[in-house]
N, C-alpha and C positions, 0 to 999 in steps of 0.2 A: 393605708393608701400611701402611693407616692406620684408626686408627681413635679414637673421643672416648667416654672412658669417660662413665657417667652420672649426676647425681646421686641418691642414696641417701640411704633412712634409715637410719642406723647401730642397730645393737640394744644397748640400756645392759647395762654389764655388770654379772653377777649376776642375769640373767633371762634365762630363756628364753621363747618365746612360740611357740604352736603356729599354723601358717597357716592363716588364715581368709578372707584376702582375697588380691587383686593389684592392682598398679598399673597405670597405663598404659603404662609402657614394658617389662611383661611381668615385675617383678621383683616378689617377696611380700612383702607387711607384717607383722607380728605383733603380736599382745596380748602385754600382759606376764604371763610367769608364775613360780609358786615354783622353783628348780632345787637346792633343798637336798640333797633325796633325792638327786638324780643326781650329785652333788657327792660325796655319801659312797660311793656307787657307785664313783665314777673313782678312789677313793682307797683301794679294796679291796687289799688285800695280796698275794689271791689271783692277783694277775696280776702277782707280782711275777718269772716264773720268767723274763721276757725277759730277755737279756743285754744290760746298757748298753752293751760294745761296738761292737755289731753296728752302725755309722753307715755312711753314706753312706764310702765310699772313693774313693779316686784309683786308674785304671787306670794305673800308671805307664809312661811312656815313648808312649804311645798318643795318648791324648785323655782329654777329661774326661766325666763321664757324670753325671745327675742321679740323684736316690732312685729314681726310676722306671727306672733302667736298671741299677742296683745288686742284686744278688742281694742277698736279706735272708735270715738265717737264725735263727732263736730256738727257745728249748725249748721242745719240741712241736710241732717241724717245720713252723713256716710256710713257705707255700708261695712258690717263688719265682716272678718276673714271668717269663715264656717269652714271650710274645706281646703286640701290639698288638691294638685292635678297630680298627674304622675310623674311630671318633669319637677315636681318639688315647687312650682309657681302656685301663689294662691289664687283661688276664684272668687266671688263678692256676690251677696244676693243683692237683689236689687234695692233701689231706698232712691228717695229724692236728691236733686240736685240744685238746690234751688242757688244758693250760693254761689254753684260753678255755671249755672246756665247762660247767664248774663255774661260771661268772661267767655264762652264759646260761640255766643251768639253775636257776630260783627255790627248787628243794629242794635247792640245791647236789650236782647231781650225783649224787643218790641211784642211780637207776634207770640210767644210759646210762653206757655202758663206755667206754673210751678213743677206739677204735677205730669208733665208732658214729656213723651219722649219721641224721636225719629226712630222710627221702624224699617228696620231692611229685612229681606228675605232672612232665612234661615241657613247662617253659615257664614252670612256677609261681617259677621263682628269680629274684631282686630282683636291681638292680644298684643302684652306690652313683654320687649327682653330688656336687660340691662347687661350692657358690656364694656369689658373692659374700666369696673368700676375702680375708682383710685381714689385718695381721701378729698381730692376737690373736684373730681370730674366724672360724666359717665358716657356713655354713647346710650343714647334711648333708640330700642329700634320696636318695630311692630310687624305682623304679617298684613298682607293686601289682601281685603274681604274676597272670598270668593266671590266672581261674576263681574265683579266693579269695570269698567269699561272707559275709555277714552280718558280724558285729563283727571289726575289723581291728585287732590287736595286734600289737606289734614290738618287739622287745628291743635295745639298741643300745651298744655299750661302744667306748669308747676309750679309747688307751695310748701311753704316749708305748715309746720300747724298754726304754722303764727301768723303767718302773712304769705299773698301771692307774691310769686317770686319772678316768674317769668312768663310769655306769652311767646306763641311761634306757628307761623302757617307756612306749611310745608308743601312745597309742590312737586308731583313727580317723584317723589322720594319715599322711603319709609324708613327713614334715619336720621337721627340728629345728635350732634356733641354740644352738650353741655357743661361749661366750665364755671370756674369761682363760687364753688359748692363749697361750703361751710364743713370742718373736721365736726367731727360728733352729732348731727344732726340727722335726724328723719323728716324725707321729701315726701309728697305726694304727687304723682304724675298722673296726667287723664290726655288722653287723646281720642279725637273723634273724627270722622269722616264730614267732608263737607260736600254736597252736590253742587250744580252748575247753578241751584236756585238759591245757593244759598243755607239750604236749612242742613242740621247737624244730624250724626247721627247719634245712640247711644254712646258715651264716652265708654273707655276702656280706662281701668284707674290699677296704679299698681305703685307699693311704698318702695323706698331704699333708704337706706341706713348708710352714714358713709365714715361710723365708727371703726377705727383700726382695722380694715377690710386686712392690712399686710398681716395680720395672725393668726385668722383660719379662714381662707378666701374661699370665694364660692366658687361654685364647680363648674366643669369642663371637661371634655375627653377624657375618659376615665383610663386609667394605667395602674398598676398594682408593682408592689413588691412586698412581699412577704417574709418574715426572717423565720424559718420554719426550724425545729426543733424535732427532737423522737417521737411527740405528739400533736407535730403541726396540721393544720388543716390543706387540703388537696388543693392546688390549683385547677382539677380539672372537673369538668362540668359533663355528664350525661346523662339527662333524665332521671335521677335520682339515683341509678346505680356506683355512683362514686359520689364521693364529697363534692359540694357545690363550689365554684371558686367566690373569692374571697371579691363583692364589687365593692369597685371604688371609684372614685369621681376626679376629675382636674378642675383648677380654681383658675380664674384666671385674676388681673390683679398682681401678681406677684412680682416681687425681687425679680430682676431680669438674672436668667442662669444659677437659681438658688433653686436647690430641692426642700421637699416638704414631704413628711413621711406619716402617716396615721394608719398603723398597721397592728392586726393580730398575732402574737407569736405564743406559741405553746397550749395553743387551741385544744383542751383535755374533752371529757365527757361531761363536765359541770363545772368547769372554769375554764380561764383565759387571763391574756395576759396584753392590755391595748396600751399602745404608745404611740407615740408623734414625734414629732421636730420642732425646735422652736424656730420660728420664722424670724429672717432679719432685722434689725429695727426696732425690737420689743425690748424695752428697757423698765430698771425696777423689778419691784415683788411681782412675779408671774404667776397668774391663778387661774387654773383652768375648772370649767365646770362639767360632767360628765353626767349623763342620763342615758338608760336603756330601758328598753321595753322588749317584750315577746312579743314576734310576731309582726305586725305592719303600726306604723305611727295611724293612729287616730283622735283626731279632736276628741279630747275630754276622757280618752282611754288612762288610767291611772298606769303611773310609770312602776316598772318593774323596780326600779333603785335609781340613785344619783349622789353624787359626791362631789365635794370641792377639792382639789387636786392642788397645793400651794409647794411651787417652786420645783416641780418633779415632771417629768415628761413621759410618763408609764402609769399605769393603775391595772392590779391585779382585781379582779370578780371571780367571787365563787358564788358559791350556791345555786349554779345553773343547773336546769334541767338538762338531762343530755338530751341529742337529737333536735333539738330546738332551735330555731333561727330566732335570731336577737339581734335589735339594732340598735346602733350606740352612735352618740349626738357628743362632741366636744364644741365648747365656744371658749373664747377667752374671755377673761371678765376682768375690766380695767376702771377702777373706782366706780363699782356698779354697773358700768356700762358693758354691754356684751356684743360680742362679734357675733358676725352672722356663724350658725349651726354648721358644723363637717359633718358628716354623717355616712356611717358605714353599717356594714350587717355580715352577720358570719353565722351557720350553721355549729352546735355545739356537737361533738364527735359523738356517733353512734360506737359503742365497742364493738369489737370485730371478736369472731368468734377465735375461741383458742386451741392448740394441741389436736390439728387437721391431721388425722389419722387414716391409712387405709387397713381394715381388718379383715379384708377377703378381698381375692382378685381370681378370675379365670377368665378364661376366653370370650365371654360375652357379656360380665356383668362386673361389677366391684362394688362393694361396700365400704362406706365411710364412716365414722366419728367423728366428732370434735365437743368441746366443751362451751359452755354460753360464754359472752362477753363479759368483762369487770362490770358489776352492779348494776345485771340485768335480771337476778332474782327477781320474781313478783312482778316482772314489767311485762306486759303483753307483745309480744313481738315475734317475728316468723324468719325464717334463712332464703336465702337466694341461692340458690346451686348454678353455676354457670358451665356447661360443658363444652370445650373447645377442642377440636381437633383438624389439624390441618386439610385445607380443601373444604372445608365444609362450615354453613353458618353455625355459630354459635346457640347449643339450647340450654334455655333457662327452666329451672325447676323450683317448685316454692314446696317448703315444709316448714312444720312446727317443730319437729324432734330434732334431737343431737345426731342423728342418724340418720344415715340414707343409702338402699342397696341401688344402683344404677344399673337397669339392664339392656340388653338390645343394642350391643357395643361392641364391635368391628373386632376381632381378634386379630392380636400381636399389631395392636394400633397405638400408638402414644396418645395421652388426652391430658389436657391441663385442665384442670377443677378446680375452681374457685369457690371459696361460701364466705356469706358475707350477711352479716344483721341486718334487717329489716325490721323499722321503728315508724309506725304509719307510713309515711312517703319517704322515708329517710333511709340511705342505705351505707353501713359503714365500709371502711376498705376492705378489701378480698384478701382472705387468706386461700392461701392454692399450694398446690401438691400436682407434681406430673407423675402420671400412670402409666404404665406400657400392660396393655391387657394381656393376658397370657395368649401364644400362638395355640390355634387347637394342638395340641402334640403329637397327637398320632400323625396329624399331615407335617408336620414340621420333621418327623422323623422319615415318613414317606418323601420327603422333598430330598431326602439325604439319602434315600435306598435303605432304610434300617428298622424301617417296618415289620419286617418277618422276625428280625431279632430280638425286639422288646420283649416277646416270652419263651423265643427259643434263642437261649445267649450265643454270643460269639465266641468261640474257645479259641486258644493260641495256635494251637496246631491248623484251625482254618484260616488264618489270617497268617501263617508261616508258609504255607505253602505254595511251590512253583505253580507260576501262570503267565496268564501273557505277558502282562507288564514285564517279567523274568525275560522274556522270548524275543520280544520285538519292541520296537521304538513308539512309544505313544504319547497323547497329551489328553489331558484333561477337558471333555467336551461339554460334561453337566456337573450341577452340585451331586447326582449320584456316585458320580468319580472321587470326590471328597473325603468318605471316612478310610477308602482302601488307600487312596496317595498318603492321606496322614498317618494311618499306621504303616504302610509300608517303609515310609522315612523315619517314623519314629523306632521301629524296630531293628534299622539299621542308624541307630542314634544321629541322625541328622537335625542338628538345630534348626533348620529351617523348616521343620515339619507343619507348624503351624501356618506357615504363609502357602497357604495352597490357593489356586486361583483358577477356574477354565479359562480357558485360550477362545476367545471369539470375536469375531470383527462387529458384532454389531453390540454398541455402546447401550443400549436398552437391555438386550440380553444379558450380557456382563453385569449389569444390577440388580436383576432378576435374579440372576444366579448366583449371589455374593451371599455367604453365610457368616457369621459372627465366627471366629475360632473358638470363642470360649460356647459356644451353642453347638459347635462340634464335637470339641472335648466332653461336653456334657453327654451328648447324644451318646457318645461310644462309650461310656462308662453303665449309662445304664443301659446299654444291648450288650454288654459282654459279661461273662462269669467272675467269679471270684479270681480266679488264676490267671486269665487274661486281665484282669484290673490289676493284679501285681505287678505284671510283669511292665503294663503301661506306666504306673507309677516310678518303678524303678529307673526306665528309662528316661523317663518325664527328667527327673533327679539330675540322672547323667548330664541330661542336655541344658542342664540349669535353669527348666520350667518349674513354675508353680505348680503345685502339685493340690487333689482335691483334699481339702479335712472334711468338710460340711458339704452334701452332695444335694441339691432341692429333684425332687422329684414332683414334678407340675400335672403330671397323671393321677396320681394316689396322693397329692397333698402333704407328701411327706420328706423329710428332711432325714438324712444318715450320714454318720459321722464314719468316716472310710477308712477304719484304723487295720483292719485286716488289709486293704489293698497297701497299705505303709508299712506294714511289717518285714518286709524282705528290702529295706531300705537299709546301706550300709555305706558309712562315711568314715574317711580318715581326716582327722583334724590335729591340732598342734595348739592347746590354749597355753595359757601363759604361764604355768607350772611346769607343763612340759617344754616349753620352745625355749627357755634358757638351756635345757640339754640337748637343744638339739631333736628332738623325738617328739612321737605323736602317737595318737591312739587310733584305733578302729572301734566305732561304736556301732549297735544296729539301734538308729535315731529313735522310734518308738522307745525306747526301753531307755533312751537319758534324759537326765532332768535339766530341761536348760529352761532359763525364764523367756518367755511367750508375751511378745508386743504383739498389740492388735489396731489395723488401721481400716478406719470405716469412716465413712460422709454422712451429711445431715445435707438433705436437699440438692440443687443442681451447684458443681462448683465448676469454676473457669478453670480449675489447675487439672491435671491427669490425676491423680492419687497414684496412680501405678506408676507410673514415667517418675514420680518423687521417690518412691521406693526403689525404682530400679538404680536410680544414681545414687541410692542412701545404700546400699548393699554392695553395690560393684566394689569393687578396691580401686585402688588410686588412679594405676593407669589404664584401668580398664572399665567398660559400662557395658550389661550384658541385660538384655528383653526377659527376666525373668517372669516379670508378670505382664501378660498381654496388655497393651494400653491403645488409643484411639489413635496413636501415632503411627501406628502399623498395620500391614498390610489384610484388611476386613476389619480393623479395629473401631472403624467409623460406623461400623454396620450395628443397627440397633439389636440388643438380644432379645432373644424370644423364651429361650426355656433355660440358660443360666444365670436369670436373677436370683441372689440369692444362695448363690453360690460362693462358698470359703476357700479360698485358697490359701497354702500353705508352702513356705520354703525356709530355709535355713542360712545362718551366716555362719560359715565356719573358718574359723582365723587358719592361716598355714604355718605363723609360727615367724614371719619375718616382718620386722617393723616397719622396712619402708614400701611395704606392699596392703599390710592388716588394716582395716578401717577399727576392728574391735578387736580387741585381744581376747575375748571370752566366745565363746558362741552361743547363738540366741535364734531364736522360732520366730517368724513372723507371719500372722495371718492378714488376710486382706479381702475384705467383705465386698461384694458385688452389689452395687445397689444401696438404695437408701433404708438406712436403718427404722425408719418411720415403716417401712414396708416389710420387716424383718426380723419380729421382736425376739422370735425363738434364737436367730444367731447373734442377734446382739446379746440379749441377756447370756448367752454361752459364753462372750468371748468376756462382759463384762466380769464373770466368777470365776474363768481359768487366767486369763493374764496377768502379767505383773502391770501391766500399763495397755490403757487403749487411746489412740491418737484419733480424734473427731475432726476430720475436716467438716467444715462449715461457714456459714455468712453472717453476721451479725444478725441479720436481720432475722434468723431462725431461734436466736435463742432462747425462746418463749417456751420451748419444744422440752427443752430439759426438766422444765418443771414435772415432765413423766418420771423423770428416774426418781424420783423421792421414793417412790415404792419398790421399786426394784432391788434386788440382790446386787448391788456392785463388791467385787473385792479387788478389784484392779483400781491403780489410780487413771484419774480422766485428766487426758490433755486436750486442749482445742489446738486445731491449727484453724483461726476465726480470720475471716478477709472481710473488706468492704468491696460489695460487688468486684471481687475478686483481682481489685487492681494492688492491694497489697495485704502482707498476710502477718500475722502476730501469734506468738505462741504462749498460750496460758495455762496454765493448771484449775482444775474445779473441784471442788468437794460439795457434796450431796447433802452431807450429816453435820452439823446438825440443820443448816439450812443451806438452800443454793449459791456459790459463792465462785466467782472467778478471780484467779491470779496472775496479772501478765508476769514474766518470767523473759518474753524477749523483746526487742525493741522490733518496731514495725519493716518487716521484711517484703521489698518490692522486687525480687525476680525471683524464679526458681531457684538459681543457684544460691542464694540468701538462704532462703529456706534450707535446703538440703543441707547447708553448712549447720543452721541451726539446730538442726534434726541430731544432727551428728555429733553436735555437742550435749546434747538432752539428754541422746539414749544410756552413754556411761554413766552421768551423774545420774537420772532416774532408777539403773540395774543399783548402782552402788547405795542408794537409799532405801531399794524394796527389792531385796535379792530374792523373789519368790521363782523358785523353779520348780518345775513339771516335768515330767514326762506322759507323753501321750497315750500312754496306757491307762495312765492313771485316771484322766480325762474322762473315760466312757461312762463312770457313773455320774457326772455331772451333765453328762449328755441325754443321759436317761431321767436326771431330774428336770431337764429341760425338754422335755418331749419330744426325745432325737431318739432316733435309733441308731444301732451299732452294727455294721454290716458282718461284723462276728458272731453277733445274738444267735444265729440262724440254728438249728437242732444238729445241723450235718455237720457245722465246724466246733461247736461247744463239745458235741458228745464225744470228738473222741479223742480232744483235746488231754480227757483226762489220763485217755493210755499213754499217750506222748509224757505226759509230765510222769506218770508211775514208770515209767523206761527212766527218764531224767535225774528223778528224785533217789535213785537206786545208783547213780555213777558219782562216787567219792573222789576217784583218781582213775582218768583212763587209761594208764597204761593198766593197771589192775583188771579194770574193767574188760578190756580187753582180751586179756588173760584169763579171767573167769567166767566171763558172760558168751564171748566168742571163741572158745575153744578151737573149734575144728579149722578156721583160718591161720593157727597160730603156726609155732614152729613145725608141726608136723606135715602140716602143708607145705612148708616152705625146705622142709628136706626131703618130701615128696617129689617136689620141682626139681631140687639139685639132681637127684638120683635120676631123674628121666634124662634132663640136661645130659648126664653124665654117660648115660646108657649109649645117645648116640654121638658123644663128642669123644668119650675115653680119655682122656685128659688124666685121668689117675690111675688106668689098668698098666701101666709099667711094661715089666716083661711077661706078664701075667696070658696064661690063655686068653683071647676076647670072648670066646664062648663060655668058659668059666666063670670070666668077670662080670658078663652080664647075666649070668643063675643067679649070681650071688648078688648084686642090684634087683633083681629081681622080688629073692627070697626076702631080702629086706623091704623092699616097696610092699609085699603082700603084709608083715608083719606092722607095717605103718599104717597100714590102711583098716587092716583089721584093729590098733589100737584106737585109730579114729572115729570107726563105725561102733566102739563102743561109748564113745563120748556122749552123755545125753543132753536131751535138748534144754539149755539153759530157761530163767523165768524171764529173761529180758526177750528172748526170743519168742518165747509162748506170746508176749504180750504184743510183740512186734505182728506175729503171727495173727492174734487178734486184733489188730489194728487194720490190717491188709484186707480181711477176710471180707467188708464190705463194699460194694460197687459204690454205693453212692459217699460213703466217708472215706473210701480210700485216698484220694487225693488231698483233702484236707488232713488226713493223718499223716500222710509222707510229708507235706509242708510244714506241719508243726514240729515233727519229730527232726527237719533238716536244720530249721532255724534254732531249734534248741541246743542241737549237737555246734551248731555254727557258733551260738552264743559260749558254751560252754568251754570247747576248743580254744574259742580264741583268749579266753581269760588265762589258760594252761601256755598257750603259746606264742602269745605276744612278745615276750623277752625275748624268747628262744628264735621268733625268726627276726625280730630286730637286730640280734648276733650272728645268726646266718647272712642277714643282709650285709651286714657293716663287714663281714670279713671276705665275702665273695669280691666287696666294691675295692676293700683298701689291702687284704693279706690273699691274694689268689693264688700266691706261692705255698701257704700254710693250710694243705690240703688235709692233714690229720685231724685239727679242727675241725674242718666244713664238715669232714666226714662224720665227726662224732655228733656236732649237732645235728647232722643230718638222720641219723640212727635215732637221736633223741625227741625230733619233732617225728618221724614214719612213729617210734612206739607210743607217743602222748597220742596221737590223731585219732579221731574219732568223728565219721561222717557219713553220711545217709550209706555211701556205696560200700561201710567194712560190714553193714547188717545185711547189702543183698550178696557180699561175699560169703558171709556164712550161710544164707541160704543155699548159694549156689555149692558149697561144700556139704551141707544137709543132705541135699538133694541129690548128689553123687552117692552118697552113703546109704541113701534111704531101700535100697534092692535087698539088704540084709534084716529088713523088717520084715515083720510076721505081714504076708499080702494084705491083709484086711482089715488091716490096723488103724484107727483112727489118724495114730501118727503120721503113718505111713500115706495115709490116703492125704492128710494136710501139706506134707512136702511134695507128694505128687504135682499138687495144685499151684504151685510157687512158680511155675517156670510161666504158665497162664497171666499169673498176675505181673510179673516181670515183663511179658509180652505190653499188657497193657499199661503198663507204666511207662514203658519206650513211647507207646503212643500219644501219654499224656505229655512227653515234653522231657521227660527225665532222661538222662543218658543213660548209658549201660557200658559197665567195664568189659572192655573185650580182653584186655590183659591186665593181668595182677600186678601190678607196679611192685609191692614189695615183697614177691612169688618170683615176679619175672616170668610168668606162666599161664597158660589159657584152660580153664576149666574145660574141657572140651564139652564134655558130655550137658554139662549144665549152658551154654551159651547154644549146643543145637538144639536144646530142647526151647529154650526160650525162643531162638528163632523161628523154630517148626510153631510153634504157639502164635506167632509173630503172622507166619503165611497163613495159617488157620482162619485167623482174625480179619485177614484182606481179604479174606474169602479167593484166595489164590491167587491176587492180583496184586504179585508182588516182584514183578521184575523192576531191578534197580540198576542203578549206576553209582559211581563210589568219587567221593574228593577225600583224597587225604591232605594234612598239611605235616611235615617234618621239619625239623630244622633246629637252630641253638636253643639253649635252654635260656628263657625269660627275654626271647624275644618276640613275644607279645601272640603266639600262633592263637591261644585259645581268644583273646580280643579280636581278633581279627575274624577269625570265624565266627564269634557272636556278631559282628559287625554285619558281616555278610549276609548271613543266614538267621540273624535273630535268636541263635538258640542261645542254652545255657550252659555250657562248660564251665567247669568253676575258675573264678577269678580272683583273686582276695592278695591283699598285702602279703609278700614272702613266699606265698604260696607256688609249686612248680608242679604239673600234672605230673602223676607217676602212670607210668603203662601206657594203656591207650583206652580211651573210650570211645562209645560211637551215639550218633544222634542220627534220626529218622526224619525225615520230610515230605510229607504228601508234595505229589504233581498233581496238579489239578488236569480232571478229566480231559478239558479240551486243546490241551497240549503236549497228552502222552503220547499222543503217534508223533508227534514231529521229534521228541525226547528219546521216543522207543520204551520210555520206561515208567513204573505206578508211584514209586520213589527213589529219593536220592538218599543214600549214607553219608554223612560225614565223620572222617575219624579224626582226633585230634588226638598226638601222641606226647610221649614226654621227649625232653630236650633233648638234644645230643649234645654232653660234657665234654669239652678239650682234653687231651689226656692228662695234663696236669691239674686236675680237677677232679679226675675220678678214683673211686674209691679202691678199684683193684682190677686187673684183667676181665673179671668176669662182668663185674657192673658196665666195662668199657663195650664187652661185646654183646651184654642183653641192651645197651640203646642201638648198636647196629644192627642187631636183630628183630627190635619191635619197628624201628623205622624200617627195616625191609620187607616187613609183614605188609605194614600199612602203605608202603610204595605197590605189594606186588598187589592187592585186592583192589586197586586204586584206579580208577580210567583216568582222573587229572588229580595231578600232583601240585602242591603247593612246597615249595622251598624256602622256609622263611632266614632270613641271615641278617645278624645283627650289625650294626653301623659300626663296631669294633674292628678294626682292620687286622688289628694284632692276632684274631682268633679264629679271622675270616680261611686261612689256606687250611689251616687245620679241620674246620667243618666243612667244607668244599670237600677235602679226604675223606672224610665219614660219611658224607652223602654219596660220594661216587661209588663207595664200598658198598654202600645199602642196593643202589641200584644196579651194581656189578652182580649179586648174589641172583639178581631175577634173569640174568641170561638162560640161565639153567632150565628155567621153568617159561619161558618164550614169551618173557612179555615185559613192554618197551611203553609205560605210558607217559602220556602230552605233562609237560612240565612248565610250571613257571616259577620264577625269581622272586623273591618278596624280600626288598631291603627296607627293613625300619627305622624309622625316626630320622628321617633324611628329607631336607628342606628341599621346595619347589624348585626345578630345575627346566630348561626348555626342551622339546621333543628332542632337538640334535643332541643335546649334551647325555640326556636319556641313552638315544643309541648307542652313541658313542662308549657311554658305560657296560652297553650291554654288549657290545663286540668285544672289551677287554676281559668282561666275565666267561665270554666262551673261549679266550685265548688262557684266561687263565684254570679255568678245568681241563681241557686240555693237557695244560703242562704238568696237572696233577698227575691225570693219567699217564706221561710220557714217561714220570719218573716213580710212577707205582710199579714194582716188578709183579705182583698179582695180576694187576691188569692189563698187563703185557701176557704175561703166559696165560690170562683169558681170551688173548689177542682181540682187545679193545684197544684202541688208538686214539679215538677221538669219543667225546660226549656225546655226539648223535648216536652212535652205537649203542648206549643203554637208555635212553630217550629222547622224544619228541619234543619241537620247540620251533616254535616262528622267531626266527634272529631278529626281527624287528618288533616283535610285542611281545617275548617271555620274560623280559626285565622289569619289574616293578618298582617305585620308588613310594612308600607311605612318609605319608606325612607325620609331624609329633602327634600324640593321640590327643590331646588337650589344647585346649585354645587358649593358654595362659597358664597363670600359675592356680594348681589345684589347691585345695577342693572347692573355691569358689569358679574356678575357671570350667565351660561347658566344654562338653566333648568337641572334636575338631569337625568343622561342617569338611575342609578338605580331606580329612582321613576318610571319613564316611561315604562321600563322593569318589573318592578314588576306591574305595572298597567296593561300591557297588557296581564302578565299570567293569572292576576286576571279577565279581560274580557273573553279571552279564557275560564277560568272556570266557569264563570257569562254564555257564550253559551254552555259549555256542559252541566252546568245545565238545559238550557231551554227544551234542546234535551231532559231531562228524564223529562220535566213537562207535566201532562197531555192537549192534546190540548184545547182551548179554543174558544170563539167565535169571533164575527170581532169586528169594531167598534159600532157596533149598542149595542152588548152584553156589549159593555162595558161603554155606554152612560147608559144604566140601570145600570147596576156594582154602578156606581156613584150615580146614583139616591138612589139605593137602601140602600148602604153603608153609604152615607151621613146622610140620615134620620132616620138609624139604629142607629148611633153613637151618 
């Protein structure tokens, strides 16, 4: 109890003043008056009948009492104090007042008998109050009886227990100031009302003690000050639903401007500490009496306890009952004289429930469980559950169990649930949790327009098809546009893909339409097949988006580890052991042993965990939004179906000290949601991580007792805060017992916390170098009852077939020679013979007809030898793998990834050497050619198996007509056609043999025509240009296709991809599909191996241009090679004059910085001049009557020249794909589609087959 006395005006000794006005603090002020007559009455001997020895006594052996507690006897039988009123004042039983009545009667009792009283109507009795009690004065006041009219006269008398001290008649006032009292005396005051006839009412009597009032003063106007600690009593009061406030009272007669405190601190369930402050002026030994009882003070009730406290100002009281009301009183003991008691009460705490968790949640119900509070076993109690949601009245539910299922909830609504222990009529402080009921899963999908794809999954070919978005300008109008908008941008590697938003003028409609991007991503993964999932993950990783590791499905209540979806991620980085030599490594991430750090949260935190991670993982000069967070577009929208999602990303060093934050690679997982709601995910992370960082508030620490029964292999670190205002990094151990240790000073800002984490991570990894690969975590996932996406039969059933091929590859060069012989030296020799048959380079003086006949004989012998080659075991396994329509795609993907892993290990050093020579010693053509041949001989990719299929098919006609082998081979074109429809590229020109297997290509495209139900009208877009100028990357970005791109790899030959055109735009484009052709780069003269390879490059480029409706020419930013390249390009176009072909053309300059439109237009004009200059100086072109570039190509002078920004927005591997590059590529794509609209309609795939044959032979 805390109160401060107020400065008041003391009353002069020797004077009484009538109350005439009141001060601002509610205390009366007085005019001076004469008190001589009163003093004469106070000395009246007629009051001498009171016994002098009837003072306050000690009740020996039990407790101390004040004068108010002690029975008082006097001659004339003054009444005993038998009860107390609500305001703490005593009332008295009736008794005779023989000694006093003579004083009250101004006629000296002449007409009043000893036992008679003057009776008034009920309610006219007055009562006495003492104000401003000091050591020698008091203001005595009383209430005016109800109904009393006219002049008001009161007679008052004061006496000690020895004699009458004074008498006073007070007119028209109900207060009197009495001075000159003695210190340490007890006084009895009586007041009666006098009527107009002189008759007196029954008197009102009250005792007063003047002993040491300043030690513990009397009460007035309560205030409170409570020193709280971890178990302090609450100051709130709400009908028993929260802890009652401590009731305190203010006392008068204190020292001016002095603070007095009596308070309860550390109020626990069965103990508390009572403390008070020593008032000014008390000297010498300081003794205090403390007494307490349970419930209310009732006269005669036995105390619960008492104690004498010497020279101390606080007292600890134990062994109290929990949840009970206790009253405590403290008095000062001065040489056996007690001050007035100061009183306070408090309720001991009711233990709150512990470990409140959500065990199950769905759209309209949630199940909670908790444990009983401390020491509540065996005590009868129940629990109050309060359910709160925005805009609704709280709902209270009672239960005796430690669990409860709450039904009839609104789907997709956030609820705050509080649980309190209720003991009799007292409630504990509540424990609370916030839950978000699951939205109706199908309803959420319906809002996004994905409901039809949940069972019938989206495919990559559906996503990549050309539709209205590609042919016109359109804006998002509703949430059903979100999935396509996201996928379109993602397929084009646009790092802004997650920021999709409807365009609406209506703010309310706009809010309703908003969807959290994490919900959108979750929905798309659940509605996509495994191959689209793989493609999404690869492109998300390139955009530096976190990718899903554990995917929740709120429809089936299952969690799936997305191992298959992540298998295609390949990254290049430079760990410390390679950075010193300026080298890097290319790794398939799921197979790489990397330490895993996990970040989770307990409860709600003011800090954005994802934002902290973004700052932690971004390099020094760059910050990227790897994890979507609340500060981004739509990030503050409540998540409906993505709660429980675990995302993953990787920090990969580039090898530069001034850029890298960490010198070694590490994986980072981020759980979306509260760990209390997602036990499986949290358990998985605790078993697989090197360390788990937990964001939490200090108030949530009790939860960690729950971890004592969990399998925890990771180091646990807490990022704890106090109401989100500051943060401390702590380590936590759970065995042998729960213990936390602070490892950093308190951090007040997010930046300080990020810096502390940046220092913590390397230290932690250095002390605990646990490294794991994602592939090896699948077993842990299964033990945690988590599904693994690649455990399905169609995926695992064909993995053995792929493994059976790979395990027989000890040496790739030897494998190519022994297991894939049909495409070896025989096929290459046949290709050279075919070229020589038309070019006659080596005929010399020999007769041409005879020379060609000899070539045909040699060709026949080679084909006979090729036909005699048996189908090897590897190809038989390959045929078995592609035979099943259901399993074919999985088999091809497994084989493609395994071959890539194998080749990467064998070719890594060669590719590094080739790249180094090309950059530093381009004039050393012999070494470059030698390394290039080695790379070609050791390369083994999926196209090598299809190349073998093609050669075997071309030899199939020599087999018996009805043999099983021939039947198998004749089915290969159909299988290959389906592969093309599934999104795999098809090799059109064999890059090693510089030839086209026409029979094979013809049959594949014919089968493709059949598969499309003869609706195969097509238009063709081709890219040619400089080697290593990013041609494949540009096509992949524009169309979302999968032309091979990897470290040190160049396209060899020519490959085709097929993209469907949506039926709604086929009429506009006059085609059913678009074919994309990627070609081998044109090498400058100084790098080519011989004249034949140089000629081959131009032939491949010429064929591609001849087949196309629109051509992209990729020009490197290296000006020293540009002139040579332009000459080769023009030669390729010149060859088309004879076939009557003049395609639309766009020149693309790569790795160019942003420049104004005027500058770009100027560069375009300069390029035209440059092309015309090359033509003017070339004799072959002049002979062909070509005088300017417009003679061989069509182009728009204002828009045909494009400048592509750098591919990466920063320093790889942590840099995301450039948004500028993606958007420029998208603009180019739309321009190309526009060009195709203008192009004259051409035939279908059958016509294309004819064109290939005609143009190739013509070239």
